[in-house]
TINU-457849 format. One record per residue: x, y, z of N, C-alpha, C in turn; residue in three letters. Coordinates in steps of 0.05 Angstrom, whole numbers, padded with zeros to 5 digits, always signed. Layout:
N
XYZXYZXYZAla...
REM end
This chain:
451
-00284+00283+00201-00266+00300+00184-00246+00284+00168Met-00236+00262+00180-00217+00246+00166-00230+00234+00141Ile-00254+00223+00144-00268+00211+00122-00275+00232+00101Ala-00284+00255+00110-00292+00276+00091-00269+00286+00075Leu-00245+00287+00087-00221+00296+00073-00213+00278+00050Ser-00222+00253+00051-00215+00233+00030-00237+00229+00010Arg-00262+00235+00018-00285+00229+00002-00283+00240-00027Leu-00273+00264-00032-00273+00274-00060-00254+00259-00078Pro-00237+00241-00067-00215+00229-00082-00220+00199-00088Phe-00243+00189-00083-00248+00161-00087-00261+00155-00114Ile-00263+00176-00131-00277+00173-00157-00258+00170-00180Phe-00232+00164-00176-00212+00164-00197-00202+00135-00202Tyr-00220+00117-00208-00211+00090-00213-00203+00075-00187Gly-00192+00052-00191-00185+00035-00168-00159+00042-00155Tyr-00142+00057-00169-00116+00064-00158-00095+00068-00179Gly-00071+00076-00172-00050+00081-00191-00032+00056-00195Ser-00035+00035-00178-00020+00011-00181-00035-00009-00199Glu-00020-00025-00214-00033-00046-00230-00047-00066-00212Glu-00036-00071-00188-00049-00090-00169-00077-00080-00161Asp-00081-00054-00160-00107-00043-00152-00128-00050-00173Ala-00120-00053-00198-00139-00060-00219-00142-00091-00221Trp-00122-00105-00212-00124-00135-00212-00145-00145-00192Ala-00148-00130-00170-00167-00139-00150-00196-00143-00160Leu-00208-00124-00174-00235-00128-00184-00237-00151-00204Pro-00216-00156-00219-00217-00179-00237-00218-00205-00222Leu-00202-00208-00201-00201-00232-00186-00227-00236-00170Val-00236-00214-00158-00261-00217-00141-00285-00224-00159Thr-00285-00214-00183-00307-00222-00202-00306-00252-00207Glu-00282-00263-00212-00279-00291-00218-00287-00308-00193Arg-00278-00299-00170-00285-00314-00145-00315-00314-00141Ile-00328-00291-00145-00357-00288-00141-00372-00306-00160Ala-00363-00308-00185-00378-00322-00205-00372-00352-00206Asn-00347-00360-00198-00340-00388-00199-00341-00402-00172Thr-00342-00385-00151-00340-00396-00123-00315-00412-00119His-00294-00404-00133-00268-00417-00131-00247-00395-00125His-00234-00398-00102-00215-00377-00093-00190-00377-00110Tyr-00180-00354-00117-00154-00350-00128-00142-00324-00118Glu-00115-00324-00117-00102-00300-00106-00101-00278-00128Val-00102-00253-00119-00097-00231-00138-00067-00229-00143Ser-00051-00236-00123-00022-00239-00126-00013-00253-00101Arg+00008-00269-00104+00019-00284-00082+00032-00265-00062Leu+00032-00272-00036+00023-00297-00024-00007-00298-00018Pro-00023-00281-00029-00051-00281-00024-00059-00260-00002Gly-00083-00249-00006-00094-00229+00012-00123-00236+00017His-00128-00260+00028-00155-00272+00027-00176-00256+00041Pro-00170-00243+00064-00191-00228+00078-00202-00206+00060Phe-00184-00191+00048-00194-00169+00031-00206-00179+00005Gln-00193-00199-00007-00203-00209-00033-00231-00221-00029Glu-00236-00236-00008-00262-00247-00003-00282-00226+00005Leu-00273-00206+00020-00292-00184+00028-00302-00170+00003Ala-00284-00166-00017-00292-00151-00041-00311-00168-00058Tyr-00312-00194-00055-00331-00210-00071-00360-00202-00064Thr-00364-00191-00041-00391-00182-00033-00401-00158-00049Leu-00381-00143-00060-00388-00119-00075-00374-00119-00103Ile-00368-00143-00113-00350-00145-00136-00359-00129-00160Trp-00385-00125-00164-00395-00111-00188-00404-00083-00182Asn-00395-00071-00160-00405-00044-00153-00387-00022-00163Gln-00364-00028-00175-00348-00007-00186-00328+00005-00167Gly-00309+00022-00177-00287+00031-00161-00295+00049-00137Pro-00316+00065-00140-00324+00083-00119-00331+00067-00093Val-00346+00046-00096-00354+00030-00073-00330+00015-00062Ile-00313+00004-00079-00288-00009-00070-00272+00011-00053Tyr-00267+00035-00064-00251+00055-00050-00265+00065-00025Asn-00291+00067-00026-00306+00076-00002-00302+00057+00021Leu-00302+00031+00015-00297+00011+00036-00270+00015+00049Leu-00249+00019+00032-00223+00025+00042-00223+00050+00059Thr-00237+00071+00050-00238+00096+00065-00250+00091+00093Leu-00272+00076+00094-00285+00071+00120-00266+00056+00139Ile-00253+00035+00128-00235+00019+00145-00211+00036+00154Ile-00201+00052+00136-00178+00070+00142-00185+00089+00165Ser-00209+00101+00162-00218+00120+00183-00221+00106+00210Thr-00231+00081+00210-00234+00066+00235-00206+00061+00247Ala-00187+00055+00230-00159+00049+00240-00147+00074+00252Gly-00150+00097+00238-00138+00122+00248-00153+00130+00274Ile-00179+00125+00275-00194+00130+00300-00184+00113+00323Gly-00178+00087+00318-00168+00070+00339-00140+00079+00348Ala-00124+00089+00329-00098+00100+00336-00101+00123+00355Phe-00119+00142+00350-00124+00165+00367-00135+00157+00394Met-00154+00138+00394-00165+00128+00419-00144+00115+00437Leu-00125+00101+00424-00103+00089+00440-00087+00110+00454Thr-00080+00132+00439-00064+00153+00452-00080+00168+00473Leu-00106+00171+00469-00123+00183+00489-00124+00165+00514Met-00125+00139+00510-00127+00120+00532-00102+00122+00550His-00079+00126+00538-00054+00128+00555-00049+00157+00563Ile-00069+00175+00558-00068+00203+00566-00045+00218+00553Arg-00042+00213+00528-00022+00227+00512-00034+00253+00503Asn-00021+00275+00511-00032+00302+00505-00031+00308+00475Lys-00015+00294+00460-00012+00300+00431-00029+00282+00413Asn-00050+00269+00425-00065+00250+00409-00078+00261+00384Trp-00088+00286+00386-00102+00298+00364-00083+00303+00340Leu-00061+00317+00346-00043+00325+00324-00028+00300+00313Phe-00023+00280+00331-00011+00255+00321-00030+00241+00302Ala-00056+00241+00309-00076+00229+00291-00078+00244+00264Gly-00077+00270+00265-00078+00286+00241-00053+00281+00224Ile-00029+00279+00237-00004+00273+00223-00005+00247+00209Ala-00016+00226+00223-00018+00200+00210-00037+00201+00187Leu-00061+00213+00191-00081+00214+00169-00070+00229+00145Ala-00053+00250+00150-00043+00267+00128-00017+00257+00116Ala-00004+00237+00128+00020+00227+00116+00014+00218+00087Thr+00028+00230+00067+00019+00226+00039+00014+00197+00031Pro+00032+00179+00039+00028+00151+00030+00003+00138+00044Ile-00003+00148+00068-00028+00138+00081-00052+00151+00068Val-00051+00176+00062-00073+00190+00048-00079+00177+00022Phe-00058+00172+00006-00062+00159-00020-00076+00132-00018Ile-00067+00116+00000-00077+00088+00002-00102+00085+00019Asn-00113+00107+00028-00139+00106+00040-00161+00116+00021Ser-00153+00121-00005-00172+00129-00025-00172+00110-00049Thr-00158+00087-00047-00158+00067-00068-00168+00040-00057Asn-00166+00019-00072-00176-00006-00063-00154-00025-00052Asp-00130-00015-00049-00108-00032-00040-00111-00040-00011Met-00094-00059-00003-00098-00072+00023-00081-00060+00045Asp-00063-00041+00039-00044-00031+00058-00059-00019+00083Tyr-00079-00002+00078-00092+00011+00100-00111-00008+00115Met-00121-00029+00101-00137-00049+00115-00120-00062+00136Trp-00096-00070+00129-00078-00084+00148-00071-00066+00171Ala-00063-00041+00165-00055-00023+00187-00078-00016+00205Ile-00102-00013+00193-00125-00007+00210-00131-00030+00230Ser-00130-00054+00220-00134-00077+00238-00113-00079+00260Phe-00088-00071+00252-00066-00071+00272-00071-00050+00293Met-00082-00027+00285-00087-00005+00305-00111-00012+00323Met-00131-00025+00311-00154-00034+00327-00145-00055+00348Ile-00126-00072+00339-00115-00093+00357-00100-00079+00380Ser-00085-00058+00374-00070-00044+00395-00088-00032+00415Leu-00110-00020+00406-00130-00009+00424-00142-00031+00441Tyr-00147-00054+00429-00159-00076+00444-00140-00086+00466Ala-00114-00085+00461-00095-00093+00481-00097-00075+00506Ile-00099-00049+00501-00101-00031+00524-00127-00033+00538Phe-00148-00043+00524-00173-00048+00538-00176-00076+00549Arg-00153-00090+00549-00151-00117+00560-00169-00137+00546Asp-00172-00133+00520-00188-00152+00503-00167-00168+00486Lys-00153-00186+00500-00131-00199+00488-00139-00217+00464Ile-00160-00232+00467-00169-00250+00446-00177-00234+00422Val-00192-00212+00426-00201-00195+00405-00177-00182+00391Leu-00157-00175+00406-00132-00163+00395-00119-00183+00376Ala-00118-00209+00384-00106-00229+00367-00122-00234+00342Gly-00149-00233+00344-00166-00237+00320-00161-00215+00300Ile-00158-00191+00310-00153-00169+00291-00125-00171+00278Phe-00106-00182+00292-00080-00187+00279-00083-00208+00258Ile-00099-00228+00263-00105-00248+00243-00118-00236+00218Gly-00136-00217+00222-00149-00203+00200-00128-00186+00184Met-00110-00174+00199-00089-00158+00186-00071-00176+00169Ala-00064-00199+00180-00048-00219+00165-00063-00228+00140Ile-00090-00231+00142-00106-00238+00120-00107-00217+00098Gly-00099-00193+00105-00097-00171+00085-00069-00169+00074Cys-00049-00170+00092-00021-00170+00084-00006-00188+00104Arg+00007-00208+00093+00018-00229+00110+00041-00218+00128Ile+00054-00197+00119+00075-00184+00135+00065-00172+00160Thr+00039-00169+00163+00028-00157+00187+00034-00175+00212Ser+00040-00200+00207+00046-00218+00229+00070-00210+00245Gly+00087-00194+00233+00111-00186+00248+00105-00169+00272Ala+00081-00155+00272+00074-00138+00294+00068-00154+00320Ile+00064-00180+00317+00057-00196+00340+00079-00195+00361Ala+00104-00193+00353+00127-00193+00372+00127-00167+00389Leu+00126-00143+00377+00124-00119+00394+00099-00119+00411Pro+00077-00128+00400+00052-00129+00416+00054-00148+00440Tyr+00068-00171+00436+00072-00189+00458+00088-00176+00480Leu+00108-00161+00473+00124-00146+00493+00106-00127+00509Tyr+00088-00113+00494+00070-00095+00508+00051-00109+00526Leu+00040-00132+00517+00022-00148+00534+00036-00157+00559Ile+00061-00165+00556+00077-00174+00579+00081-00151+00599Tyr+00086-00127+00589+00090-00104+00607+00064-00095+00620Gln+00041-00098+00607+00016-00088+00617+00002-00107+00635Leu+00010-00133+00634-00004-00154+00649+00010-00160+00676Thr-00006-00166+00696+00005-00173+00722+00020-00200+00719Lys+00040-00203+00736+00058-00226+00735+00045-00253+00731Gly+00025-00259+00747+00013-00286+00746-00006-00290+00722Asp-00011-00269+00707-00029-00270+00684-00014-00268+00657Gln+00012-00263+00659+00027-00257+00635+00028-00281+00615Arg+00033-00304+00625+00035-00328+00608+00008-00333+00595Leu-00014-00332+00611-00041-00337+00601-00048-00317+00579Lys-00042-00291+00583-00048-00271+00563-00032-00275+00538Ser-00006-00281+00541+00010-00286+00517+00000-00310+00501Ala-00007-00331+00515-00017-00355+00501-00044-00349+00487Leu-00062-00335+00500-00087-00328+00488-00083-00311+00463Leu-00065-00292+00465-00059-00274+00443-00049-00290+00419Phe-00029-00307+00424-00017-00323+00402-00037-00343+00390Cys-00053-00355+00408-00073-00375+00399-00094-00362+00381Ala-00103-00338+00390-00124-00325+00374-00113-00315+00347Ser-00088-00307+00347-00076-00300+00321-00074-00325+00303Ile-00064-00347+00314-00061-00371+00299-00087-00382+00288Gly-00107-00383+00305-00133-00395+00296-00146-00377+00275Val-00147-00351+00280-00160-00332+00261-00145-00332+00235Ser-00119-00332+00236-00103-00333+00211-00108-00358+00195Thr-00108-00381+00209-00113-00406+00196-00140-00407+00182Leu-00161-00398+00196-00188-00397+00185-00189-00380+00160Ile-00176-00356+00161-00177-00337+00139-00161-00349+00115Ile-00140-00364+00120-00123-00375+00098-00132-00402+00089Phe-00154-00413+00099-00163-00439+00090-00167-00440+00060Ile-00180-00420+00047-00183-00421+00018-00157-00421+00003Pro-00137-00406+00014-00111-00406+00001-00097-00433+00003Val-00098-00444+00027-00085-00470+00031-00099-00492+00015Leu-00125-00491+00012-00139-00511-00003-00132-00511-00033Met-00127-00487-00043-00121-00484-00072-00092-00484-00079Asn-00074-00476-00061-00046-00473-00067-00028-00489-00049Tyr-00039-00501-00028-00022-00514-00009-00002-00495+00004Gly+00020-00505+00013+00040-00488+00026+00056-00472+00005Leu+00052-00477-00021+00067-00463-00042+00059-00434-00044Ser+00036-00427-00031+00027-00399-00032+00047-00381-00018Phe+00062-00392+00000+00079-00376+00017+00104-00367+00002Phe+00100-00350-00017+00122-00340-00034+00114-00313-00045Thr+00133-00300-00058+00128-00274-00070+00144-00274-00096Tyr+00130-00270-00118+00143-00270-00144+00151-00242-00151Tyr+00176-00237-00156+00186-00211-00165+00204-00217-00189Glu+00195-00212-00212+00209-00220-00236+00229-00199-00246His+00229-00176-00234+00247-00154-00243+00267-00148-00221Phe+00291-00139-00229+00311-00133-00209+00303-00110-00191Pro+00312-00110-00166+00307-00088-00148+00322-00063-00158Ile+00309-00040-00160+00323-00016-00170+00347-00008-00152Pro+00362+00011-00162+00385+00021-00148+00379+00038-00124Gly+00399+00047-00111+00396+00061-00085+00380+00087-00088Phe+00384+00102-00110+00370+00128-00113+00339+00124-00113Ala+00329+00105-00128+00300+00100-00129+00290+00089-00103Lys+00305+00072-00090+00296+00060-00065+00296+00081-00043Asn+00316+00099-00043+00316+00120-00023+00292+00139-00027Phe+00286+00145-00052+00263+00162-00058+00237+00149-00048Tyr+00234+00123-00053+00210+00109-00045+00206+00110-00015Lys+00228+00107+00000+00226+00106+00029+00226+00133+00042Gly+00229+00154+00027+00230+00181+00039+00210+00199+00026Ser+00217+00212+00004+00200+00232-00009+00175+00218-00020Ile+00178+00194-00031+00155+00179-00042+00134+00173-00021Gly+00143+00170+00004+00124+00163+00026+00114+00188+00041Ala+00132+00207+00046+00125+00230+00062+00123+00256+00047Phe+00130+00256+00021+00132+00281+00006+00157+00296+00014Gly+00165+00315-00002+00190+00329+00003+00189+00345+00029Ser+00168+00361+00033+00165+00377+00057+00162+00359+00082Ile+00146+00338+00079+00142+00319+00101+00167+00304+00109Gly+00183+00296+00089+00207+00282+00095+00227+00301+00110Phe+00229+00325+00101+00246+00345+00115+00237+00348+00144Ile+00211+00349+00148+00201+00351+00176+00208+00327+00192Ala+00204+00303+00181+00211+00278+00196+00240+00278+00203Val+00257+00285+00183+00286+00284+00188+00294+00305+00209Ala+00282+00329+00208+00288+00350+00227+00281+00342+00255Tyr+00257+00332+00259+00248+00325+00286+00262+00300+00296Tyr+00270+00282+00279+00287+00259+00287+00313+00269+00298Leu+00325+00289+00284+00350+00301+00293+00347+00314+00320Phe+00324+00328+00324+00319+00341+00350+00316+00321+00373Lys+00302+00299+00367+00298+00278+00387+00325+00266+00395Ile+00342+00260+00376+00368+00247+00381+00385+00265+00399Val+00383+00291+00395+00399+00310+00411+00389+00314+00439Arg+00365+00307+00444+00354+00311+00471+00364+00289+00490Arg+00368+00297+00515+00377+00278+00535+00353+00265+00550Arg+00334+00282+00558+00310+00272+00573+00288+00269+00552Lys+00285+00246+00540+00268+00243+00517+00239+00243+00523Ile+00230+00238+00547+00202+00239+00554+00197+00257+00578Ile+00211+00280+00578+00209+00297+00601+00181+00310+00604His+00166+00312+00581+00140+00325+00583+00117+00306+00589His+00122+00281+00592+00101+00262+00599+00094+00264+00628Val+00068+00264+00634+00059+00266+00662+00071+00243+00678Ile+00082+00249+00702+00098+00231+00718+00085+00203+00721Asp+00059+00202+00729+00047+00176+00735+00040+00161+00709Asn+00045+00173+00686+00042+00158+00661+00068+00154+00646His+00090+00161+00660+00117+00158+00648+00123+00129+00640Arg+00116+00110+00658+00123+00082+00653+00109+00071+00629Lys+00083+00076+00627+00068+00066+00604+00077+00078+00578Ile+00085+00104+00579+00096+00117+00555+00122+00104+00546Ser+00139+00097+00566+00164+00084+00560+00159+00056+00547Glu+00139+00042+00557+00132+00016+00546+00122+00018+00517Gln+00105+00038+00513+00094+00042+00486+00117+00051+00467Val+00135+00067+00477+00157+00076+00461+00175+00052+00453Leu+00180+00034+00471+00196+00010+00465+00181-00007+00444Met+00155-00011+00448+00140-00027+00429+00140-00016+00401Met+00134+00010+00399+00132+00023+00373+00159+00025+00360Ser+00181+00028+00375+00208+00029+00364+00215+00002+00352Ser+00207-00019+00366+00212-00046+00356+00197-00051+00330Ala+00172-00041+00328+00156-00044+00304+00169-00029+00280Ala+00179-00005+00286+00192+00011+00265+00216-00004+00254Ile+00233-00015+00273+00257-00029+00264+00250-00053+00247Ile+00230-00069+00256+00222-00093+00241+00213-00086+00212Leu+00196-00065+00210+00186-00058+00183+00206-00043+00167Tyr+00224-00029+00180+00246-00017+00165+00264-00038+00152Leu+00271-00059+00168+00287-00081+00157+00272-00094+00134Ile+00246-00098+00137+00230-00110+00115+00231-00093+00090Ala+00229-00066+00093+00230-00049+00070+00258-00049+00057Phe+00279-00049+00073+00306-00050+00062+00310-00075+00046Ile+00299-00098+00055+00302-00123+00041+00286-00124+00015Lys+00263-00110+00014+00246-00111-00009+00234-00083-00013Leu+00250-00064-00024+00241-00036-00026+00228-00030-00053Pro+00206-00045-00058+00194-00043-00085+00174-00020-00088Leu+00161-00012-00065+00141+00009-00067+00142+00027-00042Lys+00135+00052-00046+00134+00070-00023+00113+00061-00003Ser+00092+00047-00013+00071+00037+00005+00081+00017+00025Ala+00105+00005+00021+00116-00014+00040+00126+00001+00065Phe+00126+00028+00065+00132+00043+00088+00108+00045+00107Ile+00084+00041+00096+00060+00045+00112+00059+00031+00139Ile+00068+00005+00141+00066-00008+00167+00081+00006+00190Pro+00101+00022+00183+00116+00035+00205+00105+00063+00211Met+00087+00074+00194+00079+00102+00198+00063+00107+00224Thr+00044+00090+00232+00031+00096+00257+00050+00095+00281Pro+00070+00078+00279+00089+00076+00302+00109+00099+00302Phe+00114+00110+00278+00130+00135+00277+00115+00157+00292Ile+00089+00159+00287+00074+00180+00299+00067+00175+00329Trp+00067+00150+00337+00064+00143+00365+00089+00154+00380Ile+00113+00147+00369+00137+00157+00381+00139+00187+00381Asn+00131+00199+00359+00131+00229+00357+00113+00241+00378Ala+00089+00228+00383+00070+00239+00402+00082+00238+00431Ser+00100+00220+00436+00113+00217+00462+00137+00235+00465Ile+00152+00237+00443+00178+00250+00445+00178+00280+00436Leu+00157+00289+00424+00156+00317+00415+00137+00333+00432Leu+00143+00359+00433+00124+00377+00446+00100+00382+00428Glu+00079+00392+00440+00054+00396+00426+00057+00414+00401Lys+00072+00435+00404+00077+00453+00381+00092+00439+00359Lys+00111+00421+00366+00127+00407+00346+00110+00387+00331Glu+00093+00371+00345+00077+00352+00331+00056+00365+00315Ile+00046+00389+00324+00028+00404+00307+00041+00413+00281Arg+00065+00423+00283+00080+00432+00259+00086+00409+00240Asn+00092+00386+00252+00096+00362+00235+00071+00354+00220Ala+00048+00356+00234+00022+00350+00221+00017+00369+00198Ala+00022+00395+00203+00018+00415+00181+00037+00409+00158Ile+00062+00401+00164+00080+00394+00142+00070+00371+00125Ala+00057+00351+00138+00046+00328+00124+00023+00337+00105Met+00006+00354+00116-00016+00364+00100-00006+00379+00075Ile+00013+00397+00079+00024+00413+00057+00038+00394+00037Val+00052+00374+00047+00067+00356+00030+00049+00340+00012Ser+00025+00335+00019+00006+00321+00002+00000+00336-00024Cys+00001+00363-00022-00010+00379-00044+00011+00398-00057Phe+00034+00402-00045+00053+00421-00056+00082+00409-00057Leu+00098+00420-00074+00127+00415-00077+00132+00385-00079Leu+00120+00372-00099+00125+00344-00104+00148+00339-00122Gly+00161+00316-00119+00182+00307-00137+00170+00281-00148Ile+00159+00283-00173+00142+00262-00183+00151+00251-00210Asn+00144+00226-00215+00149+00214-00241+00133+00229-00262Leu+00146+00237-00284+00133+00254-00304+00128+00239-00330Ala+00126+00213-00329+00119+00197-00353+00091+00205-00362Asp+00088+00212-00388+00062+00222-00398+00040+00201-00397Pro+00047+00175-00396+00026+00154-00396+00020+00143-00369Leu+00040+00137-00353+00035+00125-00326+00045+00142-00303Arg+00056+00166-00310+00065+00184-00289+00043+00204-00283Gly+00050+00227-00271+00031+00247-00264+00034+00271-00284Ser+00013+00286-00287+00014+00310-00303+00032+00331-00289Ala+00044+00348-00305+00062+00368-00294+00051+00396-00300Val+00056+00414-00282+00047+00442-00286+00068+00457-00301Ser+00061+00481-00310+00080+00498-00325+00102+00508-00307Lys+00098+00506-00281+00119+00516-00262+00139+00494-00254Trp+00135+00470-00264+00152+00448-00256+00179+00450-00269Ser+00199+00437-00256+00226+00434-00267+00230+00405-00272Ile+00236+00398-00297+00239+00370-00304+00269+00362-00306Glu+00275+00339-00295+00302+00328-00295+00301+00299-00300Lys+00323+00288-00310+00325+00259-00313+00343+00248-00291Glu+00332+00231-00274+00346+00220-00251+00344+00190-00252Ile+00366+00176-00250+00367+00147-00250+00351+00135-00274Ala+00353+00149-00297+00340+00138-00321+00310+00145-00323Gly+00299+00161-00305+00271+00167-00306+00267+00197-00306Gln+00246+00206-00321+00240+00234-00322+00225+00243-00297Lys+00236+00261-00282+00225+00270-00257+00217+00299-00259Ile+00195+00307-00247+00186+00335-00246+00185+00345-00218Ala+00199+00366-00213+00197+00380-00187+00176+00401-00190Ile+00153+00397-00178+00129+00413-00184+00120+00427-00158Asp+00121+00454-00158+00114+00468-00133+00084+00467-00127Pro+00067+00461-00147+00038+00461-00141+00026+00433-00144Ile+00042+00413-00141+00032+00385-00142+00048+00368-00122Ser+00036+00360-00100+00049+00344-00080+00046+00314-00087Gly+00055+00297-00069+00055+00268-00074+00027+00258-00078Val+00008+00268-00061-00020+00258-00064-00033+00268-00089Phe-00031+00294-00096-00043+00304-00120-00031+00291-00145Thr-00005+00285-00143+00008+00271-00166-00003+00243-00169Ala-00010+00230-00147-00021+00203-00149-00049+00204-00162Asp-00065+00224-00155-00091+00227-00168-00088+00232-00198Ile-00069+00249-00205-00063+00254-00233-00054+00229-00247Ser-00038+00213-00234-00028+00188-00245-00052+00169-00250Lys-00070+00168-00232-00094+00150-00235-00110+00159-00260Arg-00113+00185-00263-00128+00195-00286-00114+00188-00312Ile-00087+00192-00313-00072+00188-00338-00071+00158-00345Gln-00069+00141-00325-00069+00112-00330-00095+00104-00344Arg-00117+00113-00332-00144+00106-00343-00148+00118-00371Thr-00139+00142-00375-00142+00155-00401-00127+00140-00422Thr-00103+00131-00415-00087+00116-00435-00100+00088-00441Tyr-00109+00074-00420-00121+00048-00424-00146+00050-00441Ala-00162+00071-00437-00185+00075-00454-00177+00081-00483Lys-00155+00096-00487-00146+00102-00514-00137+00077-00528Ala-00124+00058-00514-00116+00033-00526-00141+00017-00535Val-00161+00016-00518-00186+00002-00525-00200+00014-00549Leu-00199+00040-00550-00211+00054-00573-00196+00048-00599Leu-00169+00047-00596-00152+00042-00620-00156+00013-00630Gln-00160-00006-00612-00161-00034-00619-00190-00044-00625Thr-00209-00027-00620-00237-00035-00623-00245-00044-00651Asp-00232-00032-00671-00239-00038-00699-00221-00058-00712Ser-00202-00070-00698-00184-00090-00709-00200-00115-00717Ile-00196-00124-00741-00210-00148-00752-00193-00173-00752Gln-00167-00170-00753-00149-00193-00755-00142-00203-00727Ala-00135-00229-00725-00126-00240-00699-00102-00225-00689Lys-00104-00215-00665-00084-00197-00654-00078-00203-00625Thr-00052-00203-00618-00043-00207-00591-00027-00182-00583Tyr-00033-00171-00559-00019-00147-00550-00006-00152-00523Ile+00020-00148-00521+00034-00149-00495+00028-00123-00480Ile+00010-00125-00460+00001-00101-00446+00017-00095-00421Ala+00030-00115-00409+00047-00110-00386+00031-00098-00363Gly+00042-00076-00353+00030-00064-00329+00003-00050-00334Trp-00006-00049-00359-00032-00038-00365-00053-00060-00368Trp-00046-00085-00365-00064-00107-00371-00089-00106-00354Leu-00086-00104-00328-00109-00104-00310-00128-00081-00316Ala-00117-00057-00320-00134-00034-00326-00151-00039-00351Asp-00138-00049-00372-00151-00054-00397-00173-00075-00394Ile-00167-00097-00380-00186-00119-00377-00211-00110-00361Leu-00207-00093-00341-00229-00082-00326-00246-00063-00343Val-00233-00046-00358-00247-00025-00373-00262-00037-00397Leu-00253-00060-00407-00265-00071-00431-00287-00091-00425Gln-00292-00096-00399-00312-00117-00391-00339-00111-00405Arg-00349-00132-00418-00375-00130-00431-00374-00120-00460Gly-00351-00110-00469-00349-00099-00496-00323-00106-00509Lys-00315-00132-00504-00289-00141-00515-00291-00145-00545Glu-00268-00139-00559-00264-00146-00587-00253-00174-00587Asn-00268-00193-00597-00261-00221-00596-00236-00228-00612Lys-00228-00210-00630-00204-00214-00646-00179-00206-00632Gln-00182-00191-00611-00158-00179-00597-00155-00192-00570Val-00131-00203-00565-00124-00214-00539-00102-00198-00526Thr-00107-00189-00502-00087-00174-00487-00073-00194-00467Phe-00047-00193-00467-00032-00211-00449-00013-00195-00431Gly-00003-00209-00411+00016-00196-00392+00044-00197-00406Tyr+00064-00207-00394+00090-00211-00407+00090-00239-00418Tyr+00104-00243-00441+00100-00267-00456+00128-00278-00465Thr+00133-00304-00459+00159-00315-00466+00162-00320-00496Asp+00186-00325-00505+00192-00327-00533+00177-00350-00547Glu+00176-00373-00533+00162-00396-00545+00132-00390-00550Asp+00120-00376-00532+00092-00368-00536+00089-00349-00559Ser+00107-00330-00561+00106-00312-00584+00110-00326-00610Leu+00127-00346-00611+00131-00362-00635+00105-00376-00642Lys+00092-00388-00623+00067-00402-00628+00046-00383-00639Asn+00044-00359-00627+00025-00340-00637+00031-00331-00665Leu+00056-00327-00671+00064-00320-00698+00057-00342-00718Gln+00061-00367-00710+00055-00390-00727+00025-00392-00732Ala+00009-00381-00714-00020-00381-00718-00030-00356-00732Lys-00011-00341-00743-00017-00317-00759-00029-00294-00743Asn-00022-00292-00718-00030-00269-00701-00012-00245-00708Tyr-00025-00222-00709-00009-00197-00708-00002-00192-00679Gln+00023-00186-00674+00033-00183-00647+00043-00155-00642Ile+00034-00142-00621+00042-00115-00614+00050-00113-00585Tyr+00063-00091-00578+00068-00086-00550+00061-00057-00544Phe+00053-00052-00520+00047-00024-00511+00074-00011-00504Leu+00074+00016-00501+00099+00030-00496+00115+00020-00473Pro+00141+00016-00477+00161+00006-00458+00158-00023-00451Gln+00137-00037-00461+00133-00064-00452+00152-00084-00466Gln+00163-00076-00489+00183-00094-00502+00207-00096-00484Glu+00215-00073-00472+00238-00073-00454+00233-00090-00430Glu+00210-00087-00418+00204-00102-00393+00198-00132-00399Phe+00188-00137-00423+00184-00165-00430+00211-00180-00433Asn+00230-00166-00446+00257-00178-00447+00269-00181-00420Asp+00265-00161-00403+00277-00162-00376+00264-00184-00360Leu+00238-00187-00363+00224-00208-00348+00235-00236-00355Arg+00240-00241-00381+00249-00267-00390+00279-00269-00396Phe+00293-00247-00388+00322-00246-00390+00332-00253-00419Lys+00320-00239-00438+00327-00244-00466+00327-00218-00481Gly+00328-00221-00508+00327-00197-00526+00313-00206-00551Asn+00287-00212-00548+00273-00224-00570+00246-00211-00577Phe+00236-00194-00560+00208-00185-00563+00204-00170-00590Thr+00222-00153-00597+00218-00137-00622+00222-00154-00647Thr+00232-00179-00644+00234-00198-00667+00206-00209-00674Ser+00187-00208-00656+00161-00219-00660+00139-00198-00659Tyr+00144-00176-00645+00123-00156-00641+00132-00128-00649Ala+00113-00111-00654+00119-00083-00660+00102-00065-00642Lys+00110-00040-00641+00096-00021-00623+00068-00016-00634Ala+00049-00015-00616+00021-00009-00624+00018+00020-00632Leu
REM end
């Protein structure tokens, strides 16, 4: 059912993020040159190399692979709760699967759900006393997103609690060694091409203000209804004195251990999000642990209601970006406001997930319109495409206009050189602003004009 719920939504391009469109470009180059390169630093080699096996199969196959891996991860999450005899395993699994940011990223080609799925499989392996296998899956998760390595600490705590005294050190060493060896093997191509310099993250634009960051970590991740539900049940949990009174007595200890482990994971990934709150998807690493805690601390009726809230939040009462080119379409019932310099639509019939699908459609429609507009250009032309670059490069494969070059953001010296070579220089909407911001100047419109 989890897979079927996502299947209709894998047909809308690679995703709504520009990084989602950069992946097929990089995997094509790796497949054809047999030379590894990152899609973006610090590298995501496990996923990037996996995609080289299907590099020319198109977005549906890319997204289908993510769907399969996501389903396996959610299945492992539910199996873990069943293993510890948690009565709320079914509704907790539904809540995780329906959390809008999880739903969104299990229908595109991004790496977020790959990493979480391997983390959940690793957790299940720990409970089945497959310590080496658990470590290998953490290595695979790190190979998808390097921040996955943070989960090793909470998992070490759990291994310590679950293992008998004389086996604790051995289990901990096996776990750490298997993580280290598998991670090293996966990152060999990165180390060979980039050395230790890969261990960085380039962010050329300033971190947005509090309002945008709060939205990303709340409504952007859970939807408006979902976030209200999370906040409400968190308030109820805090007010309770006996927080695991409904857990079967002979399973109370293991529930307490799991609660401690998952709380530590939430804290670690919350700190990471606060330090770098660039995307709502950065909330994903904490979502399974939020629902693990909820499955322990909430009654069955409460976790069921929370799951329903997540489902509804995917499709209704969204607070979405209303940009006509890269935002989502708005219905006639929406209320549009400008908040923190961006046009926002409060739309009763479009939730976070449906808005993302709409955004994917609008991005692709605009990129195709740009290609149609530039197809007949005869003069040498350079276009600053910015966040549309990857979409355009993927969509134009095999039918490029040799006179037209699309670029990302471009410094002033490069624009001068292009101008000296008699290039016509243009920029796509809003990219003059971001080009200046990227290079901390005010020069783009001196060399380029709007397309």
